[in-house]
C-alpha positions in Angstrom: 0.2 4.3 -15.7 0.7 6.0 -12.1 3.6 3.8 -10.3 3.0 4.5 -6.6 5.9 3.4 -3.6 4.5 3.6 -0.3 7.3 2.8 2.6 5.6 2.6 5.5 7.3 1.9 9.0 5.9 0.5 12.1 6.8 0.0 15.7 8.4 -2.5 17.3 6.3 -5.6 18.3 3.9 -4.8 15.9 4.9 -5.6 12.5 2.5 -9.3 13.0 -0.7 -6.7 13.4 0.2 -4.9 10.6 0.6 -7.6 7.9 -2.8 -9.1 9.1 -4.4 -5.8 8.3 -2.7 -5.5 4.8 -3.5 -8.2 4.3 -7.4 -6.9 4.3 -6.4 -4.2 2.4 -5.5 -6.4 -0.3 -8.1 -8.7 -0.4 -10.1 -5.8 -0.5 -8.4 -4.3 -3.7 -8.8 -7.4 -4.9 -12.4 -7.3 -4.8 -13.0 -3.9 -5.3 -10.6 -2.0 -7.7 -10.0 -3.0 -11.4 -8.0 -0.1 -12.2 -5.5 -1.6 -9.8 -3.4 -3.4 -12.2 -0.5 -4.5 -9.0 -1.1 -3.5 -5.5 1.6 -5.3 -3.9 3.4 -5.8 0.3 7.2 -6.5 0.5 9.0 -6.8 4.0 12.1 -4.9 4.6 14.6 -7.5 4.5 17.3 -5.5 6.4 14.3 -4.1 8.9 11.9 -5.6 9.7 9.5 -3.4 11.7 9.8 -1.1 7.4 7.2 -2.2 4.6 6.3 -1.5 1.5 3.0 -1.7 -0.8 4.6 -1.4 -5.0 1.2 0.0 -6.1 0.0 0.1 -10.3 -2.9 1.8 -11.9 -4.3 2.0 -15.3 -4.4 5.1 -14.5 -5.0 9.0 -11.8 -8.7 8.1 -11.6 -8.1 4.5 -10.4 -5.3 6.0 -8.1 -7.9 8.9 -7.1 -10.7 5.6 -6.9 -7.9 3.7 -4.9 -7.0 6.5 -2.8 -11.1 7.9 -1.5 -12.0 4.1 -0.5 -13.8 3.1 1.7 -11.2 0.2 2.4 -8.5 3.6 2.7 -10.3 4.6 5.5 -10.8 1.5 7.4 -7.3 0.9 6.5 -5.5 3.6 7.3 -8.3 4.0 10.3 -6.8 0.8 12.1 -3.3 0.5 11.3 -2.3 4.4 12.3 -1.6 3.1 16.2 0.3 0.7 14.3 2.5 3.2 12.7 5.9 4.7 14.0 6.0 8.1 11.9 3.8 9.0 8.5 4.2 7.1 5.3 6.7 7.8 2.7 4.6 8.2 -1.0 6.4 8.8 -3.8 4.6 8.7 -7.3 6.0 7.4 -10.7 5.0 7.5 -14.5 6.7 3.8 -15.9 8.7 4.6 -18.8 9.9 0.9 -19.9 10.6 -2.2 -18.7 9.8 -5.8 -18.4 5.8 -7.5 -17.4 
């Protein structure tokens, strides 16, 4: 499995617009990406302009398919003007835990 933590900072006042587009992206993932096991949006408690996606993919191929999807292209095409900088994306390999 491949885990991704993607942090995105949006411009102040753009939080609701970002959230609406992110929820559309979640719907796309649910409908079109069987290899995506988790795709969860979070908002920072201390800073409402900071969002984080927690993502789990069955394998590298599922992650690659997500990254190249029409949904991702459309999402970043729409939210690009809402962001306050580049996304911070980190990749992890799962080792242990409770599910």
